Structure formats: C-alpha cells, structure tokens
N, C-alpha and C positions, 0 to 999 in steps of 0.2 A: 355615280361616285358615292362612296360611303366614307364618312369620317367619324372619328371617335374622340369624345371629350372625357377628360379625367382630371381629378384634382390631386392625384398622387404624382410623385416625381420619379422618373427613371434616370439612370445614369448614362444611358447610351447616347451617342451622337446620332444624327439622322443617318439612316441607312436603309437600303433596299431589303425587303423581307419577301421571300418567295418570288413569284412571278409578277404580281401586280400590286404589292403593298410597300408602304414606307413607314418607318418609325421616326418620330420627331423628338428632339430634346429641348429645344428652346422656342416653342411657338405657343403664345398665350393670347387669349381673347380678353382684351382690357375692358371693352364695353360694347354694347349693341344699341341699335335704334330701329324702331318699327313704326311705320305710318300706314294707315289703312283707310278703306272706303266705308260707305254706309252699311252694306250688308255684313262686312266683317266686324264693324263696330257693334252690330246687333247680335252677333254670334257669341258663343261661349268664351271666346278669348278677348272679347271687346275691351274689358277692363285692363288688359295687360299691354295694349299698344301705347306707345309714347304719344301719338297724335292720331286723331281720326277726323274724317269729314262726314257731314250729314247728307251729302249728295255726291253722285259719281262724277260730276264735272269738277269737283274740288274747287268750286268758285271760279273756274276757268271757262273758256269759250269752246273748247273742243276736248275730245277724249285724250288725244295725244298730248295736248298741253296739260291736261289733268294728270296724266302719268308723269310728265316732266316735273310737275309740282310735287307729286309724291316722292319722286327720286331726290329732288333738291331738298325737300324737307328732311328726308332721312339723313342726308349728309350733314345738314345744319344742326339737327338734333344731336347727332353723334359728336360733332365738334363741341357743342355746348356741354354735353354730359361729361366729356373727357377734358374740358378746358384746353383743348388744342386749338392752335391757330392754323390757318390754311398752309402757311409756310412750314409747319411742323410735319406735314404729311409727305412721306417720301415716295409713295406709290399708291395708285388707285387701281384696283382690279374689279371690273364689273361689266355688266351687260343687261340686256332685256330681251323681249320676245319679238321685237319688230325687225323688219328688214335692215340689215347692216347695222344692227344695234343702235338705231338712230336716236332713240330716246336718251340713252346714257351719253352719247356723244354730244348731243345738243346741250344737255345739262352741264357736262364737264368742260365745255369750251370756255366757261367763265371762271374756271378754277385753275390754279397753277400746278396741279398735280401731274406728275408723269402717269401715263394711263396705259394699262393693258386691257384691251377690249376682248371679252370672251362671250361665247354663245354655247349654252348647253341646255337650252329649253328650261324645264322645271328644275334641273339640278345645277343651274348657273351659280347659285350662291355656294353650293358645296364644292364645285370645281374651283371657284375663287378662293375658298378657304384652304383647299389643298395647295394651290399655287402659292397663296399667301404664306402658308405655313412653311413651304420650302424656302421662300425668300426670308422669312423671319429666322428660320433655323440656320440660314446662311449668314446672318448678321444684320439684315436690313430691319429697320425699326419703323414704327408708325405707318402701318399699311392698312388702308381701308379697302374692304371687300363689300360690294354692294350690288343689288339688282332690283328690278321693278317689274310689275305687270299690271295690266288693267283689263278687266273683263271685256269691255267694249272694243278696245284696240286689238285684243287677241282674237275676238270673234271676227273682226274685219280681216285680220291677218290670215287666220287659218280656216274660217268657215264662211259665214255670211254676215254682213252688217246686221246689228240688232234691229234696225228699222225694217229689215226684210221680213221679220216675223216668222221665220222658218220654225217648224216643229222640231223639238229636240228628242232624240232617241233616249231611252232609259239609260243607255250606256255612256251618253255624252257627259264628259266631265265639265266642271265649271271653273274657269280660271279666276284666281283671286284678283282683287283690286288692292294693291298695296306696294310698299317698297321697304327695303331693310338694308342696314349696313352693319358691319362689325369692324372694330379696330383691332388689328393683330399687332403683337409686339413680341420682342425677344426678352422682355423683362418679366420676371416671375410675377404671376398673378393667380387668382383663385381658379380660373378656368384655363385648362391647358389642352391643347390639341396634341394628342399622343400618337395616334396612328391614322393611316389612311389606306384604303384599298380602292384602286381605280378600276371601275367596271369596263366591260367591253360590249360591243354591239352584238346582240343576239336576235336574229330574224325569227320571229315567232310564226311567220307565214300567215298570220291573220290578215284579212283584207278589208275589214270594216274600219273606215277612217273615223267613225264616230265612237270607236271603242279603244281609246288609247290606254285605258287601265289594264286590260288583259295583255295588250301588246308589250307594255313595260314590265309586267310582272315577272317574266322569265329572266330578264336581265337583272332586275332587283334581287331575285332569289339567288342567281348565280354570283352576284357581287357579295352578298352576305355569306354564302357558302365558302367562297374563296377567301374572304376576310377571316373567317373562323379557322380555315385550314392553314393559311399563311402564318397566322400568329399562334397556332396550336392551342386555341382556346375554345371554350364551350359558349353556347348562346346564353347560358346562365351567368356569364360574366357581366351581363348588362342589365340595368334596371329598365331601360327602354330601348327598343329597336324601332326606329321611325323611318318610314319611306316617304317618298313624294306621293302625289295623288294617284294611287292605283285604282281608286273607285271601289264601290261595293263588289263589283265583279272581279276586278283585278286583284283585290285583296284575297278573295277566295282561291284564285289560281296561285298566288304567292304562297299562301299557307299550304296548299296541296303539294306544290313542288317541294317545300321544306319537309313536309310529312313523308314524302317519298324518299327523302334523304335522312330519315329518322330524327328530325327536329320538329318538336311540337311547341308552338308558341301560344 
C-alpha cells in the first residue's frame, strides 16, 4: 500500500481514481506516537521517538509481553499528546506480526474502543491509514491506527528463536522493535492524507525465504508506478518516496524496475 501526505487542500470529495487509487477530502493526521527498543534508540532516529527502552524485554518477563508493553505505551502516549480520553475514540484499526494478531488483541481487551483487526505484515500501519482515511472521509472522527513489532517475537514467528543462534544470510532483513499510533480525524489539521493507491500481490517467483527484500521490490515498484499513472503525476511531485524494508538488495531491484520504466530516483 502507498499513501500520500500533503498540507494543501483539494476541493474534491473522496472518490475512486483509476483502477487502484482513492482521493480523500477530509482525512487528517492530528498526532502520532512512537515507542521503540534498545537498538532503535541507538540508531539515527533515536532522538525522535516519544519513548524508548534500554533493553528488549522493556522491563517485562517475555518478548511477547514486551511487545504488548510497546503497543500499550504507544496508545497512552498518543492519548496524552492529544488530550483525548478513551471514550473519545470511535474506532481503533490495528494489528501486529503474530498469529491471529494476538498482541494487539490482548492489549485492546482493556480498552473500550471498537476494533478492526488487520494484518498486512510490514505495511499494516499503511493499510490502517488507508482504511482510517476512508472512515474519516465518511464522517467518522477520532480514529486511532496502530501497529507493533518485536524483533524476537518476529524471529520466533517467521524464522527460528534467537536462542537457536542460527546464522543469518546477508539478505536477511531485521525486524524492528517498536510500536506506533496515529490519530486520524476529519477536522482540518496541518497534515492531510490526500490520496492512496492500494497495491496488489505480485509473485516474483523468487524462492529464497531469507530474501524478503527482493521479493517485495516488484510489488513496491508496481504500486508506485500505478500511483503515478492513476493520478497523472510525476515522481518529481514528491520530496520523499519511502518504502518498507526492501533491504540493500531489494532497493537495487526496486530502482532497476523504475529505471526500466524511465523513472530515476
């Protein structure tokens, strides 16, 4: 999925554009919250997170409980930043990387929010923003979109537990430890969600399970190309074009596919 943020105002109501795209009129991001683990805290974005932990257990007794803590923190930080009460939230859209999105379900059972559980792996937050923008543009207000991940729970879910000590291939990506939320509203604000293009499944026919970057690159490129085509715009329209974790190798494939379509980033 690909979404677009803009601070300008269009006069159109929400409508379908082309085969895969939507244009929004009244979807705004009022605020966001981010909570991260030790490695992320030590990285180049460390100073920008609202809250961080110095250990991957987040002072809890298991990785799963640590991820629940991250998710819960991100909700509470967002409520504090926006001065909202729990009863003010009309919808929560969110998920995580675990079976049956169990982390978000366990966290949200203590909140009174109506809840739409979604799963879209690394693009869960973007899928949530698209669904939330549709709801906001339809008149619903105070929508939280959120997601979480934890490197250790993801390793256990998709590869081998970290205690196993398996060697990593150079193409193996590294799942983040963190959680984030955004509050969507139909009230005018500085950051507006203006358009969205929903991607489709593209089978790259690659068979290396440790190389998810190159696998995703083709769908990412196709989504961007479709976005530009549907809206009749150039890539120069944007200051940033940001993908999920395509890795060093996936990024090269992504750029090569775009170059073959006469787009050089």
